[in-house]
Structure formats: C-alpha cells, structure tokens
C-alpha positions, -999 to 999 in steps of 0.1 A, spaced: 176 481 490 140 489 479 137 514 452 109 540 449 90 540 416 96 569 393 66 583 375 81 586 340 49 599 325 51 630 348 88 636 344 89 631 306 53 638 294 61 645 257 80 612 253 53 594 272 26 608 249 46 598 218 49 562 230 12 562 240 3 574 205 25 547 188 7 521 209 -27 534 199 -18 535 163 -5 499 163 -37 487 179 -57 503 151 -34 490 123 -36 459 101 -25 434 127 -55 440 148 -57 448 185 -59 412 196 -26 402 179 -9 433 192 -20 424 227 -9 388 223 26 399 211 27 424 240 18 397 265 45 374 252 73 401 252 62 412 287 66 375 299 101 374 285 110 408 302 92 401 335 70 432 334 42 424 360 23 456 352 22 448 315 14 411 321 -17 421 341 -27 447 315 -23 426 284 -38 394 298 -68 414 310 -72 430 276 -70 395 259 -96 380 282 -119 410 275 -113 404 237 -125 368 242 -93 348 244 -99 318 266 -80 314 298 -67 280 286 -50 297 256 -37 325 278 -22 299 301 -2 283 273 14 315 260 47 309 279 51 277 258 32 288 227 54 266 204 41 235 221 4 246 223 -20 235 196 -42 265 204 -23 290 183 -27 293 145 1 297 120 -2 335 120 0 337 158 29 313 159 48 333 134 41 365 153 51 350 186 83 335 172 92 369 157 85 386 190 107 361 209 135 365 184 134 403 183 132 406 220 163 384 225 182 399 196 210 412 219 219 377 231 210 356 200 204 362 163 170 355 147 168 317 144 167 302 109 132 301 95 116 327 118 118 355 93 106 331 65 76 321 87 67 358 92 69 364 55 46 335 48 19 348 72 22 386 69 26 412 42 54 438 43 34 464 61 23 439 87 59 427 92 70 463 98 41 469 122 50 436 141 86 450 144 72 483 158 49 464 181 78 444 196 99 476 199 70 495 215 63 468 242 100 464 249 101 501 255 71 500 279 87 470 297 120 487 301 103 518 316 81 498 339 106 473 351 135 497 353 116 524 371 97 500 394 61 506 382 41 487 408 12 464 401 -20 479 417 -37 454 440 -70 461 422 -75 442 389 -64 462 359 -99 467 346 -109 485 379 -77 506 378 -80 515 342 -116 528 346 -111 545 380 
C-alpha cells in the first residue's frame, strides 16, 4: 500500500520552526557548518532518508567537499580522507544514532573528548538528535525526493 506524504510543516508549524531554528543555530555554532553537514549526511545514510541525503550531500559539495570524499562516507572508518576530528564526530554520530540497539562502543567517547571541547561535544549530541528528528519526520511521513536537484528546489 502506497502512503501519501504528510506535510508536517503545515500541520505542526510551531514545532517545525523550533527544529528549523535549532538546525540554523547548530550550523552557526563552534562545530562549523561543514562538520554539521557531514554528521547529518552520515546519520541520514544510517536512517535511509533520501531527502536528507540529497540535501546534505549537495550542501557538502557546495562547501567544497570532493566527490571522492563524499563517496567514502558510508565506510568512513576505512577511508584515509577523514581527519581525526571528522572520524571522532562520525563515530559519535554512528554510536548515538544506534544507541537503541547497541551501547556506545569502547573508546568512542574518549575519541570525541580528545578532539572536541565540552561545548562542542554537547553540540555534536544536539546535531545528531536534530538530524535524527528530521530523518524520523521525513522517512516516517514519506517526504518525497523532488526530481530536480536540491539546489534548484531550494532556490525555487
């Protein structure tokens, strides 16, 4: 049975605006927009959110990330293209996104502490929570991927 998409922004506009403001604030925070986008892309891969995959990969390309690096995000732990800070953030994102089925693996929190200060760790946690929320809404309510590239849709 095919389900119709539900426009959650129309039906819950205040909640939508709060989540949108959180997203904007995190992009302006100490992690930097590029790292927030990278974490968002990885979490969206885990959750299978096609809308977010398109949006965050487009944003990362626009920010100058190479296609080669983007192509290796699904196996970031094997790719030499990520620095220690990115690896720690991606491991933290993977662990927090899967926290319901597995505890945070040994050493992941320690790696985050070695690469980020306390505020940044907190903001990473909020970034993972934020993108998981968007993924839940988009996947659960069947947000469709527009056939036009995200850049064209975003500026239409």
